[in-house]
N, C-alpha and C positions, 0 to 999 in steps of 0.2 A: 684646422689644427694648429695650435699654437705651440711652438717650441721655446721654452724657458729654461736658459742654463744659468747655474749658479755656483755656488763653491762646490766643486766636488760632484754635482749632480747635474742630470738632465732631465727635466719634467716635460712630457707631452701632455698637452693639455686640451682635449676637445670640447671646448665651451659649448659648442652647438649641440654637443650630444647629451648634456646633461639633463636627466629627468626634472619634472616638475616638483618641487620639495614634497608637496603632499602625498604625491606617489612614491617617493625616496621612503617618508615617515610611515606610510601604510606598509610598504612592503618588509619592514622590519618586524612588524606583528602579524603578518599574513604570510607572505612568501617564504621568509626566513623565519617563522614562527619556530618550528622545532629545532633548527641548527643554531639559531642566534638568540631570540627572544628567551624561550624557555630555559635555555641555559644560563643566561643573564639571570633571569629570576631565581633559578635554582641556586646558584652560587650566592646570591644576594640573601635566600632565606637559609640556606645551609650553613653558612659563615656568619650569619647575621650582619652583614656588611653594612647594610643601612638600617637605621633604628629611627623612631620618632624623634623629631627634635633635632636632628644631625644638620650640620652646615657642612655640605662637602665641597673641598677644591678640586676640581677637576683637570687634571693635568693635560694640556693641549699642546701637541709638538708639531701638528701639521699632517701627521702620518696617519695611515688608515686606520690603526687600531685606536689610536685617540679620538678621531672624528666619530668612528661608530660608537665608542664609550659614550660620548657627549651625547649623542641623540637616543643612546639607548636610557640614560639619566633623564633626559627631557620627558620621554615616553614615560617611564615610571612614574615621575611626579605628575604628569597628566591623567594616568589611568591607575596609580596606584592608591594604597588605603592609608599611607602615612604621609605625615606633614614633616617636610624637610626643604633645606634651601640649598641651591647651588650657586658656585662661582666658577667660572670657567678662566684658567690663568694659562697664560703663556711665558715661559722664560725664553725669552728672546738671546740666544747665545752669539749671536752677532752675524744673523743671516744676511746674505747678499739681498739687496733690496728687492729685484725682480722675485726671488724665494718669499721674501716676507710678505710681498705684495699678493701672490699666489695664495698664501695662507689666509691673509685676511680676506680674499675674495672668497674662497671658499667657506669659510665661516660665516660670511655675510650671506651668502647664497643659503647655507643651511640654517640660519638665525640661531647661531652660535655666539652669544654675546662676551666675546673673549675679552679679557685684560692683559695687555703686553707688557711686559717690563723687562729691562735689559739685565742680563746677567755677565755678559763679557766674557763667557765661558770659553769661546773659540780662541780668543788672543791668550789667555792663561794656558790653556791646554796645549797650544803651539810652543810657549816659550819654555813649559817646564816638562812636559809629559809626553813628547812625540814618540816614545817607544812604548806607551800604553796609552794613547789616546781616548778609547771607547770606554775605558775602566774610569779614567780621571773625568772624563766629561759626565758620565753618568753619576758618579758621586757628586760632583759640583752642581748638576742640574738638580738631583734631588733636595741637595741643601738649600738651594734657592728656592725650590718650589715649597719646602717646608716652611722656610722663613716667610713667604709671602701668604701661604695659607695662614699663619697664626696672625699676621698681619691683619688679615681679613676676619679673622673671629672663627676661623673653621676648627673644626675638631677631627676632621677626617680628610685625608689626601688620597684622591683615586689615581692609580696609574693604569696602564692600558695593556698590562701583561697578560698575554691569553695561554691557551693548553700547550701550544706548541713551545712557548718560553719556558713553561714549568718543566716539560720534559727534557728541553734541551739543556737546563741549568741542572738538572739532575744528573744527566749522562756526563755533562762537563766537570761535574764535582767528582763523579766515580773515576771517569778515566784520566783526568789530568790533575785534581788535587788529591786523590785516594781518600776520599771521604764520601758519606751518603747524607747529602745535604739538598732538600728541595727548596723550591720557591713558596712561601707560605700564602694564602689567601689574604691574610691579614696579620699586622704585627704593630706594636707600639714604638713609636720614635723613641731613642734613648737620648737624643739631643733636643728635642722641642716636646717639651712636657705637654700632655694632655691631648695629643695628637696622634691619631692612627692611620697608617697607612692600608689602603685595602685594594686589592685587584677584583674588579667585579667581572673581567672576562675569562676568569680562572677555568671554564669548562668549554670555551668557544674554540673552536678548532681554526686556525689560520687561513685555511682554504676557503672558508665560509666568509670570511671578513673579507678577502680577496674579491669573493665572486660577488657579494654585496655592493662593494665599492665600484667593480667595474660596470655591473648593473645600473647603478645610480649616475653613472656617467663622471664622476667625480675622481678626480686624478690626482691623489696626495702628495706629500712631500717624501722625497727618500732622503737617507743622509746627506746633510749639506755640508759635511765638514772637510775641509782641505786636508787636515791633518790626517784624518782616516782614509781619505782617498790616496794617500801616498803608501798606505801599508798594505800588505797581501798576506794570504794565508790566514785570514780569521776562523779561530777554532769553532766558533758558534756553528759557521756554514759548513765546517767539516763534520761536525755533529749533526747538523739538519740533514746533511746528505747521506751519513751513516744511518740514520734513523729511516729514511726513505728506503735504502737498499735493504735493510733488516725486514721491512713491512713487507718485500716481496716473497719472503720465504717463511715469514713468520707471523700469522694472521692477527692483526689488533696488538702486533707489539706496543705499540704507542700508548695504546690504553694500560697495558700492563705495566709499562714504565711508570706511568703517573698512578695506577695502584699499588704500587709498591711502597711508596711512601706511606699510604693509609694502613698497610699491612705489615709493619715491620715486627717481626718475632724476638721479643727482648730475651728470650730464652735460647735463642740461637745464632747471638752476635758476639764477637770477641770483647767490644767495647764500646763505649758511647760518652758524650760528652753532655753535661747539663750546668747551665749556668758557669759555663768555663770552667768547669771541673772535669777531668776525665774520669772514667769509671772502668774497671774491667770485669768480664764474668767471673773471675776466681774471687771476686769479692763475695758473691753468693756461694760459689762453688764450695768455698772452704769453710763456711759457716756450720 
């Protein structure tokens, strides 16, 4: 077992335990058919995430979510009925060389043909945003990914947000921001015309992504940011723990949080915002 330490993270890599690639790919559509493959296909179909003639930039961070997303897209292209193209892109924020080497090794083993480009995000975040590094890093990373996607002629950018990311974002907004806003399965870029952001892991629960990754013997990257490593009390982790505790007493509470965003009753809310304009229930009440 190899121990690779880098900027703010430690990765244990059991190279001798990796399953053969053919077995890894087969397990996605066989062993994890119900928990992963079908939910991936359902999200693609429900939200029209992939369409004929698309050219999709698949964002790879080296983490478990983006790695499984890449393999799912490859399987969809191999077995699906639509014609579309894929570009696998990595915005290198300034990884330690050992971390970058691990990312490349994993992608080579999984036959994910990545294109790596420098973004220098870590240096910028360390200089200007030490109080809110994760927020700034995410914004800058997304901008660099959009830019690369446009450069490559892509009309869609795929990110690896999963079911748990969706419900945690919903709860973060309710409890800390005082609004009801969720993470959408797709949206149009406001700064890069002609590009849509899509989230094909939308229905897939994190626990099954973890199980698949461990079963495959692929040890993905964790956060490699030294700035974030200095911070404590991450609110998202607090929300994750809160939801897990709620599940002990409320059956399927995570599913209920997810469904709440599909079942908003406009007849029973005080106000809402549409295209930047705020509205009140009184507008219709007084008609």
